[in-house]
SEDREN-837885 format. One record per residue (C-alpha): residue in one letter; x, y, z. Coordinates in steps of 0.2 Angstrom, whole numbers, padded with zeros to 4 digits, always signed. Layout:
<rs>
aXYZ/...
</rs>
This chain:
<rs>
m+0000+0000+0000/i+0007+0018-0004/p-0002+0034+0000/i-0005+0046-0011/k-0017+0060-0004/l-0025+0062+0013/e-0039+0075+0017/i-0043+0079+0035/q-0058+0089+0041/g-0067+0089+0058/l-0055+0074+0068/y-0049+0078+0083/s-0039+0095+0084/y-0043+0096+0064/k-0056+0110+0063/e-0053+0114+0045/k-0049+0104+0029/q-0031+0099+0029/t-0022+0090+0015/i-0007+0080+0017/e+0001+0078-0001/f+0009+0059+0002/d+0014+0059-0018/q+0027+0072-0013/l+0033+0066+0004/t+0035+0048-0002/a+0045+0055-0017/a+0060+0058-0005/g+0060+0040-0001/l+0062+0047+0019/f+0050+0059+0026/g+0044+0066+0043/i+0030+0073+0050/f+0034+0084+0065/g+0026+0094+0077/a+0024+0097+0096/v+0016+0086+0109/g-0003+0088+0105/s-0002+0098+0088/g-0011+0083+0078/k+0003+0071+0070/s-0003+0055+0077/s-0021+0059+0071/i-0016+0058+0053/l-0012+0040+0057/e-0029+0039+0064/a-0035+0047+0050/i-0028+0033+0038/l-0036+0019+0050/l-0053+0027+0049/a-0053+0027+0030/l-0047+0010+0028/y-0054+0001+0042/g-0069+0013+0050/s-0062+0013+0067/t-0046+0021+0077/e-0032+0016+0089/r-0038+0027+0103/l-0057+0024+0102/s-0068+0010+0097/d-0079+0010+0083/r-0095+0011+0093/g-0102+0023+0105/e-0087+0034+0105/k-0089+0046+0089/n-0095+0060+0100/s-0075+0062+0107/m-0069+0058+0089/l-0076+0073+0082/n-0068+0092+0084/l-0079+0101+0096/q-0080+0115+0085/s-0086+0104+0069/e-0103+0099+0065/a-0095+0083+0054/l-0081+0073+0051/l-0074+0070+0033/i-0058+0059+0028/n-0054+0056+0010/f-0038+0044+0008/e-0032+0041-0009/f-0018+0027-0011/q-0012+0012-0022/s-0013-0007-0018/g-0014-0022-0026/k-0001-0032-0036/n+0014-0021-0037/n+0002-0006-0033/s-0004-0006-0049/q-0023-0001-0045/s-0029+0017-0036/y-0041+0017-0023/l-0050+0031-0012/g-0057+0026+0005/r-0070+0039+0011/y-0076+0041+0029/s-0090+0055+0035/a-0099+0055+0052/k-0111+0071+0055/r-0118+0076+0072/n-0135+0076+0077/p-0142+0095+0076/k-0153+0091+0091/r-0141+0083+0102/f-0124+0089+0101/e-0117+0073+0110/e-0124+0059+0098/v-0116+0058+0080/k-0125+0048+0066/p-0119+0031+0059/a-0103+0035+0049/e-0102+0032+0029/h-0088+0021+0025/t-0085+0018+0006/f-0071+0014-0007/y-0069+0019-0025/e-0058+0013-0037/k-0051+0022-0052/v-0056+0016-0068/a-0051+0025-0084/g-0049+0040-0073/n-0064+0040-0064/w-0069+0036-0047/e-0082+0021-0046/p-0089+0013-0031/v-0084-0004-0026/s-0090-0017-0014/l-0073-0022-0008/r-0066-0021+0011/a-0050-0014+0016/e-0046-0032+0021/e-0049-0038+0002/i-0040-0022-0005/i-0024-0021+0006/g-0022-0039+0011/m-0022-0038+0028/k-0033-0035+0044/k-0031-0019+0054/e-0021-0028+0068/h-0008-0034+0055/f-0009-0018+0047/k-0005-0009+0062/q+0010-0021+0065/t+0017-0020+0048/v+0013-0004+0039/i+0007+0009+0051/i+0011+0007+0069/p+0003+0021+0081/q+0007+0026+0097/g+0010+0013+0111/k+0007-0002+0097/f+0026-0003+0091/r+0031-0017+0102/e+0015-0025+0101/f+0022-0039+0089/i+0034-0043+0103/d+0024-0044+0117/l+0010-0055+0107/t+0010-0072+0115/p+0018-0089+0105/g+0001-0093+0101/p-0008-0077+0093/r+0010-0073+0084/a+0009-0089+0077/e-0009-0085+0070/m-0003-0068+0065/m+0008-0076+0053/k-0003-0088+0047/e-0016-0076+0041/l-0003-0064+0034/f+0007-0076+0024/g-0006-0088+0020/l+0001-0101+0030/e-0017-0110+0029/r-0010-0118+0013/f-0001-0129+0026/d-0016-0135+0035/l-0015-0152+0027/s-0027-0161+0038/a-0041-0161+0026/k-0032-0166+0011/t-0022-0179+0020/g-0041-0186+0025/s-0047-0186+0007/l-0031-0196+0003/l-0035-0207+0017/k-0051-0209+0010/v-0046-0212-0007/v-0033-0227-0002/r-0047-0235+0009/e-0059-0235-0008/e-0045-0241-0018/k-0041-0255-0007/i-0060-0261-0006/r-0058-0259-0024/l-0044-0271-0025/e-0051-0284-0013/t-0066-0284-0025/q-0054-0288-0038/l-0046-0302-0029/s-0063-0310-0023/g-0065-0312-0043/l-0048-0322-0047/e-0051-0334-0032/g-0056-0347-0046/y-0037-0346-0055/t-0025-0357-0045/s-0009-0366-0051/e-0017-0382-0051/i-0030-0377-0064/l-0016-0372-0074/k-0007-0389-0071/e-0023-0399-0077/k-0023-0387-0094/s-0006-0391-0097/v-0006-0410-0098/l-0022-0409-0109/h-0013-0396-0120/q+0002-0410-0122/s-0011-0423-0125/q-0021-0413-0140/k-0004-0406-0147/k+0003-0424-0151/e-0013-0429-0160/v-0012-0412-0171/d+0007-0418-0175/e+0002-0434-0182/l-0012-0428-0193/t-0001-0415-0199/q+0014-0426-0204/k-0002-0438-0213/l-0007-0421-0223/q+0011-0417-0225/q+0012-0433-0236/e-0004-0433-0244/e+0000-0414-0250/t+0017-0421-0258/k+0007-0432-0268/l-0004-0420-0273/k+0010-0408-0278/l+0017-0422-0290/e+0000-0423-0299/e+0000-0405-0299/v+0014-0404-0308/i+0010-0417-0321/q-0008-0407-0323/q+0003-0392-0328/k+0014-0400-0339/a-0001-0409-0348/l-0009-0390-0351/q+0008-0383-0357/l+0008-0397-0370/r-0011-0393-0376/q-0004-0374-0377/f+0012-0378-0386/e+0002-0389-0399/q-0011-0374-0402/t+0002-0361-0404/y+0013-0371-0416/q-0002-0374-0427/e-0004-0353-0427/l+0015-0351-0431/l+0013-0363-0448/l-0002-0353-0453/r+0010-0337-0453/k+0023-0344-0462/p+0021-0339-0479/e+0018-0319-0474/i+0035-0321-0466/e+0043-0329-0481/e+0038-0313-0491/k+0045-0299-0480/r+0061-0311-0478/k+0062-0309-0498/i+0059-0289-0498/h+0071-0289-0483/k+0085-0298-0493/e+0083-0286-0510/f+0082-0269-0496/i+0099-0275-0489/t+0107-0280-0504/a+0104-0262-0512/k+0108-0254-0497/t+0124-0262-0492/y+0132-0263-0511/i+0124-0252-0522/k+0118-0236-0511/p+0136-0231-0507/i+0141-0229-0526/w+0124-0221-0528/d+0127-0208-0515/q+0145-0204-0522/i+0137-0200-0540/q+0125-0189-0531/d+0138-0180-0521/t+0151-0179-0535/k+0135-0171-0547/k+0135-0158-0534/e+0153-0155-0533/l+0155-0151-0552/e+0139-0140-0550/k+0148-0131-0536/y+0166-0131-0544/t+0157-0125-0562/t+0150-0110-0551/s+0166-0105-0543/v+0175-0103-0559/i+0163-0091-0568/d+0166-0079-0551/c+0183-0080-0552/e+0184-0075-0569/r+0173-0060-0566/f+0186-0056-0550/k+0199-0056-0560/t+0194-0039-0570/r+0189-0030-0556/y+0204-0032-0546/e+0216-0027-0558/g+0206-0009-0561/e+0206-0005-0541/i+0226-0008-0542/e+0230+0003-0556/e+0221+0017-0547/l+0229+0014-0529/e+0246+0014-0537/e+0243+0033-0544/q+0237+0038-0528/e+0253+0030-0519/t+0264+0039-0530/k+0258+0056-0527/l+0259+0054-0506/k+0277+0047-0508/k+0282+0063-0516/k+0273+0073-0502/n+0283+0064-0488/q+0300+0065-0496/e+0299+0085-0491/r+0296+0078-0471/p+0314+0082-0466/q+0316+0100-0470/r+0298+0104-0462/e+0305+0094-0445/a+0319+0104-0445/k+0309+0121-0444/i+0298+0114-0431/r+0313+0110-0421/d+0319+0128-0423/l+0301+0134-0417/k+0303+0123-0402/k+0321+0131-0398/v+0312+0148-0400/l+0298+0143-0386/e+0313+0136-0375/i+0322+0152-0375/k+0305+0163-0371/q+0304+0152-0357/l+0321+0153-0352/q+0319+0172-0352/v+0305+0171-0341/r+0315+0161-0327/l+0329+0175-0330/e+0316+0188-0325/e+0310+0178-0310/a+0330+0175-0305/n+0334+0194-0305/q+0319+0199-0295/k+0323+0186-0280/l+0341+0194-0279/e+0336+0211-0278/t+0322+0203-0263/l+0335+0195-0254/k+0350+0208-0252/p+0341+0219-0240/d+0332+0204-0228/i+0351+0197-0226/e+0360+0214-0220/s+0344+0215-0207/r+0345+0198-0201/r+0365+0200-0198/a+0363+0215-0188/s+0348+0206-0178/q+0360+0191-0175/d+0374+0203-0167/h+0362+0212-0156/l+0354+0195-0148/e+0372+0188-0146/s+0379+0205-0135/q+0363+0200-0123/i+0367+0182-0121/s+0384+0187-0117/a+0379+0201-0103/l+0365+0187-0096/e+0379+0174-0094/k+0391+0184-0085/q+0376+0190-0072/a+0371+0171-0069/e+0389+0169-0064/t+0386+0180-0049/l+0370+0172-0044/a+0373+0158-0030/s+0361+0141-0033/p+0354+0132-0016/e+0357+0115-0012/v+0344+0104-0019/s+0348+0090-0004/e+0347+0105+0010/l+0331+0112+0001/s+0322+0097+0000/e+0327+0092+0020/l+0320+0110+0027/q+0304+0109+0014/t+0300+0091+0024/a+0303+0098+0040/s+0292+0113+0037/r+0278+0101+0030/d+0280+0089+0045/w+0279+0102+0057/a+0266+0111+0053/s+0255+0092+0050/w+0262+0088+0068/e+0257+0102+0077/k+0241+0100+0071/d+0239+0082+0074/k+0246+0085+0092/k+0233+0098+0096/n+0219+0086+0089/l+0226+0073+0099/v+0226+0085+0116/q+0208+0090+0111/d+0203+0071+0109/r+0212+0066+0126/d+0204+0079+0135/q+0187+0076+0129/l+0190+0058+0133/k+0195+0063+0152/e+0178+0073+0153/e+0168+0058+0147/i+0178+0047+0159/t+0172+0059+0173/s+0153+0059+0166/v+0155+0039+0166/e+0163+0040+0183/n+0148+0051+0190/d+0134+0041+0183/l+0143+0025+0191/k+0143+0035+0207/q+0125+0040+0205/i+0121+0022+0201/l+0130+0016+0217/a+0122+0031+0227/r+0105+0022+0223/i+0109+0006+0233/p+0104+0005+0250/s+0116+0006+0263/s+0113-0013+0270/e+0118-0020+0252/k+0136-0023+0247/n+0133-0020+0227/l+0118-0021+0215/e+0120-0040+0213/t+0117-0043+0232/w+0103-0031+0230/q+0096-0041+0216/k+0096-0057+0226/g+0090-0051+0240/q+0074-0042+0231/k+0071-0059+0222/k+0070-0067+0238/l+0059-0054+0246/i+0046-0055+0231/l+0047-0074+0232/e+0042-0072+0252/l+0028-0059+0248/e+0022-0072+0232/g+0023-0087+0248/q+0012-0075+0258/r-0001-0072+0244/d-0001-0089+0239/k-0007-0093+0258/i-0020-0079+0255/l-0027-0087+0241/q-0028-0105+0250/k-0038-0095+0263/q-0048-0087+0250/g-0052-0105+0244/l-0059-0109+0259/t-0070-0096+0262/a-0079-0104+0248/h-0085-0116+0261/a-0088-0105+0274/h-0104-0101+0271/m-0109-0120+0274/l-0103-0120+0291/e-0117-0122+0306/d-0116-0123+0324/g-0117-0141+0329/s-0112-0148+0312/p-0093-0153+0309/c-0081-0142+0301/p-0076-0153+0282/l-0058-0148+0286/c-0055-0151+0306/g-0069-0158+0311/s-0074-0147+0325/l-0093-0143+0330/e-0090-0125+0335/h-0086-0111+0323/p-0082-0096+0333/n-0073-0084+0320/p-0076-0092+0302/l-0068-0083+0287/k-0076-0067+0279/t-0074-0065+0260/e-0073-0046+0260/t-0057-0047+0272/e-0048-0060+0262/k-0051-0048+0246/a-0044-0032+0254/e-0029-0042+0261/l-0026-0050+0244/k-0026-0035+0235/l-0014-0026+0245/k-0001-0041+0244/n-0003-0040+0225/e+0000-0021+0226/e+0015-0022+0237/i+0021-0038+0226/n+0020-0027+0209/q+0030-0014+0218/e+0044-0024+0224/k+0044-0032+0205/n+0045-0013+0199/k+0060-0010+0211/l+0068-0027+0206/e+0067-0020+0187/t+0074-0003+0192/i+0087-0014+0200/l+0090-0025+0184/t+0089-0008+0173/l+0105-0001+0185/m+0114-0016+0183/q+0113-0015+0165/k+0116+0004+0165/e+0132-0003+0176/k+0138-0013+0164/e+0136-0002+0150/n+0145+0012+0161/q+0160+0000+0164/i+0162-0004+0146/h+0162+0013+0142/l+0176+0017+0155/e+0187+0004+0150/n+0185+0009+0131/h+0189+0027+0136/q+0203+0022+0148/k+0210+0011+0133/n+0208+0028+0120/i+0217+0038+0132/q+0231+0027+0132/f+0232+0026+0115/k+0231+0046+0114/e+0245+0047+0126/g+0256+0034+0114/e+0252+0044+0099/l+0257+0063+0109/e+0274+0054+0114/k+0277+0049+0096/l+0273+0066+0089/n+0284+0076+0105/k+0299+0064+0098/a+0296+0067+0080/l+0295+0087+0083/e+0311+0085+0094/d+0320+0077+0079/i+0315+0093+0069/h+0320+0106+0082/r+0337+0096+0082/l+0338+0097+0061/i+0335+0116+0060/s+0346+0120+0073/n+0360+0115+0064/y+0356+0128+0050/g+0355+0142+0065/i+0334+0141+0063/q+0326+0144+0080/n+0307+0142+0075/e+0293+0139+0063/k+0293+0156+0056/e+0311+0156+0053/l+0311+0140+0045/k+0298+0145+0034/a+0307+0162+0029/k+0324+0151+0026/v+0313+0139+0014/d+0305+0155+0004/s+0323+0163+0002/m+0331+0148-0004/i+0316+0143-0016/h+0317+0162-0021/a+0335+0162-0025/g+0334+0145-0035/k+0318+0152-0045/t+0328+0167-0049/k+0343+0159-0055/e+0332+0147-0065/k+0324+0160-0072/m+0340+0169-0079/l+0346+0152-0084/s+0329+0148-0094/e+0330+0166-0101/i+0349+0162-0108/k+0343+0146-0114/s+0327+0154-0124/k+0339+0168-0131/r+0353+0156-0137/q+0339+0144-0144/s+0332+0161-0154/w+0349+0165-0159/n+0352+0147-0166/e+0336+0148-0173/k+0339+0164-0183/r+0356+0159-0187/m+0348+0144-0196/e+0336+0156-0204/l+0350+0167-0210/g+0358+0152-0218/e+0345+0147-0227/i+0341+0164-0234/e+0360+0164-0239/k+0358+0148-0247/a+0343+0153-0257/f+0353+0171-0263/q+0367+0159-0269/t+0356+0148-0277/a+0346+0162-0286/q+0363+0169-0294/l+0367+0152-0299/n+0351+0150-0308/q+0353+0168-0316/n+0370+0163-0323/t+0363+0145-0328/v+0348+0154-0338/y+0361+0166-0345/s+0372+0149-0354/a+0355+0142-0358/i+0349+0156-0368/s+0366+0158-0378/s+0366+0138-0381/k+0348+0138-0387/k+0351+0152-0400/e+0367+0143-0408/e+0357+0127-0411/i+0343+0136-0422/k+0347+0131-0439/d+0338+0144-0449/p+0339+0160-0439/t+0330+0172-0452/f+0315+0159-0452/c+0314+0160-0433/k+0318+0178-0431/p+0299+0186-0435/f+0294+0172-0420/y+0303+0180-0406/s+0290+0194-0407/k+0276+0181-0408/q+0265+0176-0393/v+0269+0159-0386/e+0252+0152-0391/e+0253+0158-0409/i+0270+0148-0411/y+0263+0132-0402/s+0248+0133-0415/t+0259+0134-0429/i+0270+0119-0422/e+0255+0109-0421/n+0247+0114-0439/v+0263+0108-0446/e+0265+0093-0437/q+0248+0087-0439/d+0250+0089-0459/i+0266+0079-0458/e+0257+0066-0447/q+0243+0065-0459/a+0253+0063-0474/l+0262+0048-0468/q+0248+0041-0461/l+0237+0042-0479/l+0252+0036-0486/d+0254+0019-0474/g+0235+0018-0478/k+0236+0018-0496/q+0249+0006-0495/k+0240-0005-0484/a+0225-0005-0495/l+0237-0009-0510/r+0245-0024-0503/e+0228-0030-0498/k+0221-0029-0516/r+0236-0037-0523/e+0234-0052-0510/a+0216-0054-0516/q+0221-0054-0533/a+0234-0067-0531/s+0221-0076-0520/n+0208-0074-0532/l+0220-0081-0547/s+0225-0095-0537/s+0206-0100-0533/l+0203-0100-0552/k+0217-0112-0556/n+0211-0122-0542/f+0193-0123-0545/k+0197-0126-0565/l+0207-0142-0560/l+0195-0148-0547/k+0181-0147-0560/e+0190-0158-0572/e+0193-0170-0557/a+0175-0170-0553/a+0169-0174-0570/i+0182-0189-0572/k+0175-0195-0555/l+0157-0194-0561/e+0161-0205-0577/k+0170-0217-0567/l+0157-0221-0554/l+0143-0222-0568/k+0152-0236-0575/e+0155-0243-0558/l+0136-0243-0554/e+0130-0252-0570/k+0142-0267-0566/l+0134-0268-0547/k+0117-0266-0556/e+0120-0280-0567/s+0129-0293-0554/h+0114-0291-0543/g+0101-0291-0554/f+0094-0273-0553/r+0089-0267-0571/d+0079-0253-0568/d+0085-0237-0558/e+0067-0234-0554/v+0066-0251-0544/l+0082-0245-0536/i+0076-0227-0532/r+0060-0236-0524/l+0071-0246-0513/f+0081-0232-0508/e+0066-0222-0503/h+0056-0235-0493/s+0051-0232-0477/l+0055-0251-0472/d+0063-0254-0456/a+0076-0266-0458/e+0081-0270-0440/k+0062-0272-0436/v+0058-0283-0450/d+0074-0293-0445/l+0070-0296-0428/e+0052-0300-0432/i+0058-0315-0444/q+0071-0320-0432/n+0060-0320-0417/f+0046-0332-0429/d+0060-0344-0432/k+0065-0345-0415/k+0047-0346-0408/i+0041-0359-0421/a+0058-0369-0416/i+0055-0368-0397/n+0038-0373-0399/e+0041-0389-0409/d+0054-0394-0397/r+0043-0391-0381/v+0029-0402-0389/k+0041-0417-0393/e+0049-0413-0375/l+0033-0415-0366/r+0027-0428-0376/a+0041-0440-0370/e+0037-0434-0350/k+0032-0449-0341/g+0014-0447-0336/v+0009-0432-0347/l+0000-0442-0360/e-0009-0454-0346/f-0014-0438-0336/e-0031-0442-0329/e-0041-0427-0322/e-0053-0435-0312/s-0042-0445-0302/f-0033-0430-0300/l-0049-0421-0292/n-0052-0437-0279/l-0035-0434-0273/k-0037-0416-0270/n-0053-0418-0261/s-0045-0431-0250/v-0030-0419-0245/l-0044-0405-0242/e-0052-0415-0230/l-0037-0419-0220/k-0032-0402-0220/s-0050-0397-0213/k-0047-0411-0198/v-0029-0403-0195/e-0038-0386-0194/a-0050-0392-0181/a-0036-0400-0171/q-0026-0385-0171/n-0040-0371-0167/s-0045-0384-0154/l-0025-0384-0146/l-0026-0365-0149/l-0040-0362-0138/l-0034-0373-0125/s-0016-0361-0125/e-0026-0346-0126/e-0034-0354-0110/i-0019-0357-0102/k-0013-0339-0107/t-0028-0332-0099/i-0025-0342-0083/e-0006-0336-0081/a-0011-0318-0084/q-0025-0318-0072/l-0010-0328-0059/e+0001-0314-0063/n-0012-0301-0062/k-0018-0308-0045/k+0000-0307-0040/s+0002-0289-0044/l-0015-0285-0035/l-0007-0293-0022/e+0008-0283-0022/t-0001-0268-0025/f-0013-0271-0010/g+0002-0273+0001/k+0008-0257-0004/l-0010-0248-0001/e-0010-0255+0017/n+0008-0248+0020/r+0002-0230+0012/e-0014-0231+0024/s-0003-0234+0038/n+0007-0219+0033/l-0007-0208+0030/k-0013-0212+0047/e+0002-0206+0054/l+0001-0190+0044/e-0015-0188+0050/k-0011-0188+0069/l+0003-0177+0064/f-0008-0163+0056/k-0021-0164+0066/g-0026-0148+0078/s-0015-0136+0063/g+0001-0144+0069/f+0010-0142+0053/v+0004-0125+0052/k+0012-0120+0069/f+0028-0128+0063/v+0028-0118+0045/s+0024-0102+0056/s+0039-0106+0066/i+0050-0107+0052/y+0042-0090+0045/l+0047-0084+0062/k+0064-0088+0062/e+0068-0080+0046/l+0059-0064+0050/c+0071-0065+0066/n+0087-0068+0054/t+0082-0055+0042/a+0079-0042+0058/n+0095-0047+0067/v+0106-0040+0050/r+0099-0024+0056/f+0098-0025+0075/m+0117-0031+0075/k+0122-0016+0067/l+0112-0004+0078/c+0117-0014+0094/k+0137-0014+0088/n+0137-0033+0086/s+0134-0034+0105/m+0117-0044+0104/s+0107-0053+0092/l+0088-0058+0090/e+0082-0078+0094/i+0067-0086+0094/d+0064-0104+0102/d+0054-0119+0097/d+0039-0111+0108/n+0040-0096+0098/t+0047-0084+0112/f+0058-0070+0107/w+0075-0071+0117/v+0090-0061+0116/i+0108-0067+0114/d+0120-0056+0124/y+0139-0056+0118/l+0144-0046+0133/n+0139-0059+0143/g+0147-0072+0136/g+0133-0076+0123/r+0120-0081+0138/r+0101-0080+0133/r+0089-0068+0140/l+0071-0065+0137/l+0068-0050+0124/k+0056-0041+0138/t+0072-0039+0149/l+0080-0026+0135/s+0080-0007+0140/g+0067+0005+0132/g+0078+0011+0118/q+0085-0006+0115/t+0067-0012+0114/f+0064+0001+0101/q+0078-0006+0090/a+0073-0024+0091/s+0055-0017+0088/l+0060-0008+0073/c+0072-0022+0066/l+0057-0034+0067/a+0045-0024+0060/l+0055-0018+0046/a+0060-0038+0042/l+0040-0041+0043/a+0037-0027+0031/e+0048-0033+0020/k+0040-0050+0018/v+0024-0043+0017/k+0031-0033+0001/a+0037-0049-0006/l+0022-0057-0002/n+0013-0043-0012/q+0024-0044-0026/a+0027-0025-0024/d+0042-0015-0031/q+0039-0002-0016/s+0032-0002+0002/f+0027+0008+0013/f+0033+0010+0033/f+0024+0023+0045/l+0031+0024+0063/d+0025+0035+0078/e+0034+0030+0093/g+0051+0028+0102/f+0064+0042+0095/g+0064+0049+0113/a+0068+0034+0122/l+0086+0035+0111/d+0101+0043+0116/r+0110+0054+0102/n+0121+0039+0096/a+0108+0027+0096/l+0097+0039+0085/r+0110+0044+0073/v+0112+0024+0071/v+0094+0021+0068/f+0093+0037+0057/e+0105+0030+0046/t+0096+0014+0045/l+0080+0022+0040/k+0089+0032+0027/s+0097+0016+0019/l+0080+0009+0016/r+0078+0021+0001/h+0091+0011-0008/e+0079-0004-0004/n+0065+0004-0012/r+0056+0008+0002/i+0047+0023+0008/v+0048+0027+0028/g+0038+0040+0037/i+0042+0046+0053/i+0032+0055+0066/s+0041+0062+0080/h+0043+0078+0090/v+0061+0074+0092/e+0071+0089+0084/e+0087+0081+0080/l+0077+0069+0066/q+0068+0086+0059/q+0085+0092+0057/e+0092+0076+0048/i+0076+0075+0037/g+0076+0087+0022/v+0058+0082+0016/y+0045+0084+0030/a+0027+0091+0034/q+0025+0102+0050/v+0009+0102+0060/e+0006+0116+0071/l-0010+0119+0084/d-0018+0134+0080/p-0030+0140+0095/e-0044+0148+0082/n-0041+0137+0067/g-0035+0119+0073/s-0022+0110+0066/q-0013+0117+0053/v-0001+0107+0040/t+0015+0114+0032/y+0029+0108+0020/s+0048+0109+0022/y+0046+0113+0003/
</rs>
């Protein structure tokens, strides 16, 4: 649950409407609500409880609303907006309102208490209660989330039973109440046991004796089946032989029928055989010559056409070659003038080079004129800088340099002197403060001892005497109680009747009830006073131990501080001895000496640095001067070189008269003239090459054409001779193979006969007729084939079928018997399995009965609750041991009672209730934080809220600081902590808080630190 906003009006001291903006307070993680006593701080928690649960902590929810309303208000209204649910994802509004009866001021009408949920930005009423929204009852809410005054240690003060019940309700431990589930399982086991008993009763007829009888019968029937099977096999063998003969007789009839059909097809096959033979002969012997003749005729026609084409190309090539030869002659003449034209181009290029050299000569002259005055100026500057360096070096020789080791030693002494003097001052202050604290602790011890009665030696004897006194008083109270028990019979005493205890007949002074009650009340008050006194003694003993520990610690600290002071004094004496060697008496002279040495060193160092800088500048300028002088020499050299180059280029020109006009022309114009002449020379050369190449190609084509003409004429003559020879050979082949007419041959050549298919058909026919003829002869020669009778074969077959039926019947009977035996075996196996399962169920039933006893009366829930409490205790110890500086830790026993392990007293245990008020607050805080942490994890929330209204006034300053640091660290755990207190130290530590002030006129007013 995370609070967002709370509006209060008419509650206790809140006369006017006040709004507490929790969303801004909780944003800081740790916030406070501060104010003077009675200002209305705790009423904020009362308002939250009213808005959630409809009742407050101070007053009950019935009959006391009059005191709850502000005495100057007619109505009470509380609106509490908060977030809850899984991960605090839902927003809710709790509204509580009540009004006075206008006629009777003391009477308050029944209050209206409703909840709203924010759905799509609107508040819609819901019928849920706070227990369902937040997930905990009011009592648990006050122990884990909002803890009002007087309730902070309630969790500790709970007895083990209610504490375990609280853990059960908070963490849903009812799921560990397995009594009902165990009963259900036991019921199921018993029902299963009855079912198995029923199944076993149905299997009583299946025994091993019946299985044995069936097995003997099975062997007898199996022997009978084997004999019938053997006889059947013999008859089937005989039948198979007859079936083979039957098959052969059928085959004989089929082969004889096929042979007759083949004889009918023989004339057709013979005709095909004749045509096939002529076709093969013509194709094999005549067709190759025929094809050669046709190919030769085509070649002769092709060669004749080629000869005609070559004759035509011969005349054409002669005319083209004559024309190309004339063009070649003209171009050769033009190219013979090329050397003279190229010489003029070279002269023009020399003119261009001379013009470029003249430009360079002009640049060299300008550079010499620029560099000469710069060199003279730099030489004068170098001389002046050199004289400055000489003067500074002479001045530096007169300055003395401080020793580095001496300066370092004095600087270290100066630094250590100041530091150690400061440390000495701090140590003296710490020692004096410790002495004051020792005096304070000793005074506290004296005050404690002063409270011991003069009759007692010390607190221990006083404690023992007090315990003894309480025991005596309790014994006296027991006697009074015994007397009070007798008063129950006093009214039965009558004179003359015997007393039931002593038998006396007279009762002069019977016990009176009023007297015994008054005496018992006085005795109880006396015992309570003495117990309070014993509690005071225990508190004094605890304070005495704490003061003794503080005293020992302070004394040890003083010894340590004295040792440190002695070391510092010795170190300071060493420094005094060191500086006295230099004639220094105090820290001021030491500092002046160090400053003087540092100043002298810095002065000389500055002068040397200046000399170094000037010398470096002199070297740099000298290098620059050298570079400039080098550039001047280079410029002079370039000038002379250019003069020489110009003279040389003019001498290289072959035709000065031709070049003279070009000296006055622009460079671009000369370049254009050179380029045009070069292009013309190159074009003439390229044209000549092209014409010569074309002439060569034409001549090569002419020669190739003449060669082809000669070749084609020769091939034409050879083709004519070959054709004549082939025609003669064809006539001879026709005559030898009986072919007279060419038309017959052409028809055979053009015939679509598939020679291979026809040949295969003829071969298959010949093979098939031969096979059928042979098979008929073979089958006729087989024994019994011709004598086979169908009737005797059928009789044998029927006999075998009848015998087979008998065998099948016997086998079926044997199979049924086998199945029956298998069924008996399976049922016996099932019976065995059921008996094993029945035994396991009996064991399970026994175990479940034990569990039923264990879970009876929520025993297991109490056990789990104790585990949760121990885990809670361990979580709380993480903070508690830090708060008490590891001097104590919390522990919970098997009876769910809280104990404290006191490590200052040998780790012995004592009840948590024996802690002082401040220590109890610390323990309660740690347990409450741990409980809130567990509830946060249970609600699956990223953030959790914790409000505290108690206990800070019981803490001293150190304990308050430790607790505050603990509360601040909760912000890192995504926990929001709110504190209600009047302690000013907390208000100074917490930056974000609300201030509640009680105004006499307007009631409680809320302001904020921001």
